[in-house]
C-alpha positions in Angstrom: 25.8 18.1 41.8 24.9 14.6 43.1 23.4 11.8 41.1 20.0 12.4 42.7 20.1 16.1 41.7 21.1 15.1 38.2 18.3 12.7 37.7 15.5 11.1 39.7 15.2 7.3 39.7 11.8 6.2 38.7 11.7 2.4 39.2 8.8 1.6 36.9 7.6 -1.9 37.7 7.6 -3.4 34.2 7.6 -7.1 33.5 11.3 -6.8 33.0 11.7 -4.9 36.3 13.9 -2.4 34.6 15.0 0.7 36.4 14.1 3.9 34.5 16.1 7.1 35.1 13.9 10.2 34.8 15.8 13.4 34.7 14.5 16.1 37.1 12.3 18.5 35.2 8.9 18.7 33.6 7.2 16.0 31.5 4.1 16.5 29.4 3.8 13.0 27.9 4.4 10.7 30.9 1.5 8.4 31.4 -0.5 8.5 34.6 0.4 4.9 35.3 4.1 5.5 35.0 3.9 8.7 37.1 2.2 6.9 40.0 4.7 3.9 39.8 7.7 6.2 40.0 9.6 6.2 43.3 9.9 9.9 44.2 7.3 10.8 46.9 4.3 13.0 46.0 1.7 14.7 48.0 -0.5 11.6 48.5 2.5 9.8 49.9 3.3 12.7 52.2 -0.3 12.6 53.6 0.1 8.9 54.3 3.4 9.6 56.1 1.5 12.0 58.4 -0.9 9.2 59.1 2.1 7.0 59.9 5.2 5.9 58.0 3.8 2.4 58.0 0.8 3.5 56.0 3.1 4.8 53.3 5.5 1.9 53.3 2.9 -0.8 53.4 -0.1 0.7 51.6 -3.4 -1.1 51.1 -3.5 -2.4 47.6 -6.3 -0.6 45.7 -7.7 -2.0 42.5 -9.0 0.4 40.0 -12.6 1.3 40.8 -15.3 2.7 38.5 -15.2 5.9 40.5 -11.5 6.4 39.7 -12.0 5.5 36.1 -14.8 8.0 35.9 -12.7 10.6 37.6 -10.0 10.2 35.0 -12.6 10.4 32.2 -14.0 13.6 33.7 -10.6 15.2 33.8 -10.1 14.3 30.1 -13.6 15.6 29.1 -13.1 18.9 30.9 -9.4 19.7 30.1 -9.0 17.9 26.8 -12.4 17.3 25.2 -11.0 16.6 21.8 -8.9 13.7 23.2 -11.9 12.4 25.1 -13.7 11.9 21.8 -10.8 9.8 20.4 -9.7 7.9 23.6 -13.1 6.9 25.0 -16.0 5.0 23.6 -19.6 5.5 24.5 -22.0 2.5 24.0 -25.7 2.8 23.8 -26.7 0.8 26.9 -27.6 1.4 30.5 -25.6 -1.3 32.3 -22.1 -2.7 32.1 -23.6 -6.2 32.2 -25.1 -5.8 28.8 -23.7 -7.8 25.8 -23.1 -4.5 23.9 -20.8 -3.2 26.6 -18.9 -6.4 27.0 -18.4 -6.6 23.3 -17.0 -3.1 23.2 -14.5 -4.0 26.0 -13.0 -6.7 23.8 -11.7 -3.9 21.5 -10.9 -1.3 24.1 -9.8 -1.3 27.8 -12.9 -1.3 30.0 -11.7 1.9 31.8 -12.2 3.7 28.4 -15.6 2.3 27.7 -18.7 4.0 29.3 -22.4 3.3 29.0 -24.6 6.1 27.7 -26.0 6.5 31.3 -22.5 7.0 32.7 -21.7 9.4 29.9 -24.7 11.5 30.8 -23.1 12.2 34.2 -19.7 12.9 32.7 -21.3 15.3 30.1 -23.2 16.9 33.0 -20.1 17.7 34.9 -18.4 19.0 31.8 -21.4 21.3 31.1 -21.5 22.4 34.7 -17.8 23.5 34.6 -18.4 25.4 31.4 -21.7 27.0 32.6 -20.0 29.1 35.3 -18.1 32.0 33.6 -15.4 31.9 36.3 -14.7 28.2 36.0 -15.0 28.4 32.2 -12.2 31.0 32.3 -9.9 28.4 33.9 -10.8 25.8 31.3 -10.2 28.2 28.4 -7.1 29.7 29.8 -4.0 28.9 27.6 -1.8 26.2 29.3 -0.8 22.6 29.3 -2.6 19.6 31.0 -1.3 16.6 32.9 2.2 17.8 33.5 4.6 15.7 35.7 7.4 17.5 37.6 10.3 15.7 39.3 12.6 17.6 41.5 14.5 17.5 44.9 13.4 19.1 48.2 16.3 21.4 49.1 15.9 20.9 52.9 16.1 17.1 53.0 17.5 16.1 49.6 14.5 13.9 49.1 13.3 13.2 45.5 9.8 14.5 45.1 7.2 14.6 42.3 3.9 16.4 41.5 1.4 16.3 38.7 -0.4 19.4 37.6 -4.0 18.9 36.2 -3.3 22.1 34.3 -0.6 24.7 34.4 -1.5 28.0 32.7 0.9 29.8 30.5 0.9 32.5 33.1 2.1 30.1 35.8 -1.1 29.2 37.6 -1.7 25.6 38.7 -5.3 24.5 38.4 -6.6 21.5 40.2 -9.9 19.9 39.2 -11.9 18.3 42.1 -15.1 16.4 41.8 -17.1 16.9 45.0 -20.5 16.2 46.5 -21.2 19.9 47.3 -19.2 22.7 45.8 -20.5 25.5 48.1 -17.9 27.5 50.0 -18.5 25.9 53.5 -18.8 22.3 52.1 -15.8 22.5 49.9 -13.7 24.1 52.7 -14.5 21.0 54.8 -13.4 18.8 51.9 -10.1 20.7 51.6 -9.4 20.0 55.2 -10.6 16.4 55.1 -8.5 15.4 52.0 -5.6 17.7 52.6 -6.0 19.7 49.4 -4.2 22.6 51.0 -1.2 20.4 51.6 -1.1 19.5 47.9 -1.6 23.1 46.9 1.4 24.4 48.9 3.5 21.4 47.7 2.7 21.8 44.0 3.6 25.5 44.1 6.8 25.0 46.0 8.0 22.1 43.8 8.1 24.4 40.9 10.2 26.9 42.8 12.7 24.2 43.9 13.2 23.2 40.3 13.2 26.5 38.5 13.7 29.2 41.2 10.4 30.9 40.2 7.3 31.3 42.2 4.0 30.2 40.8 0.7 32.1 41.1 -1.6 30.7 43.9 -3.3 27.5 42.8 -6.9 27.6 41.8 -9.4 24.8 42.6 -12.1 24.0 40.1 -14.7 22.2 42.2 -17.6 20.6 40.3 -20.4 18.5 41.8 -20.7 14.9 40.8 -24.5 14.9 40.7 -27.0 17.2 38.9 -27.1 20.1 38.7 -23.3 19.8 38.7 -22.6 23.2 40.1 -19.0 24.3 39.5 -17.1 26.9 41.6 -13.6 28.4 41.5 -11.6 28.8 44.7 -8.1 29.6 45.8 -6.5 28.7 49.2 -6.0 31.6 51.5 -2.6 32.4 53.0 -3.3 30.6 56.3 -4.3 27.4 54.4 -1.1 27.5 52.4 1.0 28.2 55.6 -0.6 25.2 57.4 -0.2 23.0 54.3 3.4 24.0 53.9 4.1 23.2 57.6 2.4 19.8 57.2 4.3 18.7 54.1 7.6 19.9 55.6 7.0 17.8 58.7 6.1 14.8 56.5 9.3 15.2 54.4 11.5 15.3 57.5 9.9 12.2 58.8 10.2 10.5 55.4 13.9 11.4 55.2 14.6 9.8 58.6 12.7 6.7 57.6 14.6 6.4 54.4 17.9 6.8 56.2 17.1 4.2 58.9 14.9 2.0 56.7 12.4 2.0 59.6 8.7 2.6 59.0 6.9 2.7 62.4 3.2 2.9 63.0 1.6 5.3 65.5 3.4 6.9 68.4 4.3 4.3 70.9 2.9 5.3 74.3 1.9 2.6 76.8 -0.3 4.8 79.0 -3.6 5.4 77.3 -5.9 8.2 78.3 -9.6 8.4 77.5 -10.5 10.5 74.5 -11.2 14.2 75.2 -14.9 13.8 74.7 -15.1 11.0 77.3 -13.5 13.3 79.9 -16.0 16.0 79.1 -18.9 13.5 79.6 -17.4 12.3 82.9 -18.4 15.6 84.5 -21.9 14.2 84.6 -21.0 10.8 86.1 -21.2 10.2 89.8 -17.9 8.6 90.8 -18.4 8.8 94.5 -18.0 5.5 96.3 -15.6 4.0 93.7 -12.3 2.8 94.9 -9.2 3.9 93.0 -7.4 1.0 91.4 
């Protein structure tokens, strides 16, 4: 067994720039920050590879936004409500510019401090997820939350990672998604737009690579961000998983070549540039008679 198969290097960018060796396997106490700073590639990285290797290698630096902080809080409120009560502070004010809010942030990180107005939205999403019996069943299902898995893709030997929002004791991954509209058609478009089907296939297969066991098909718990916070339960159909699997496999093969050559190209390099397909369709209505060919 190679070193990479024995352990997965997770170069956590600490002040001391120390290299941390994380053994392949499942971790239930790894912080979200350390997971994202570890070097194995996850599904988000694979989606960037499909955009172009350059988008993965030289990503835009994103600062934490309130939307991301709220998303993390919603995950905690729905999956681990007891921990939410201890890890977060709600202050009685309507704006983060208030003196009360600023004072609370001196004692606690600002991403853990929410105004009462912000909390109403978090509480609404929590209530929406519980209100639907089918989504409540996912929430109450015995299992563990925020599990990090590190393993190796058998086809390329690439170190990979995934993080389960929740993994039920029966072996079902559950992924919480906040969305604008949770209806069947609208969420289907979100799945395509954000590549949720790629992540679903990847998360299921990572487990099999590490443990030789198949997981049950992933469930999505989609809950609307705004009132009335309708929540729905979905699972990807076989075609969605087949397409997702083909896409992450293509990305892993591209990534492996880029690692081997240390080359991270942008888009396909073709000098001849055609018009987009819709322009060709529109040209049917254009009178080109009398124009000379250049």
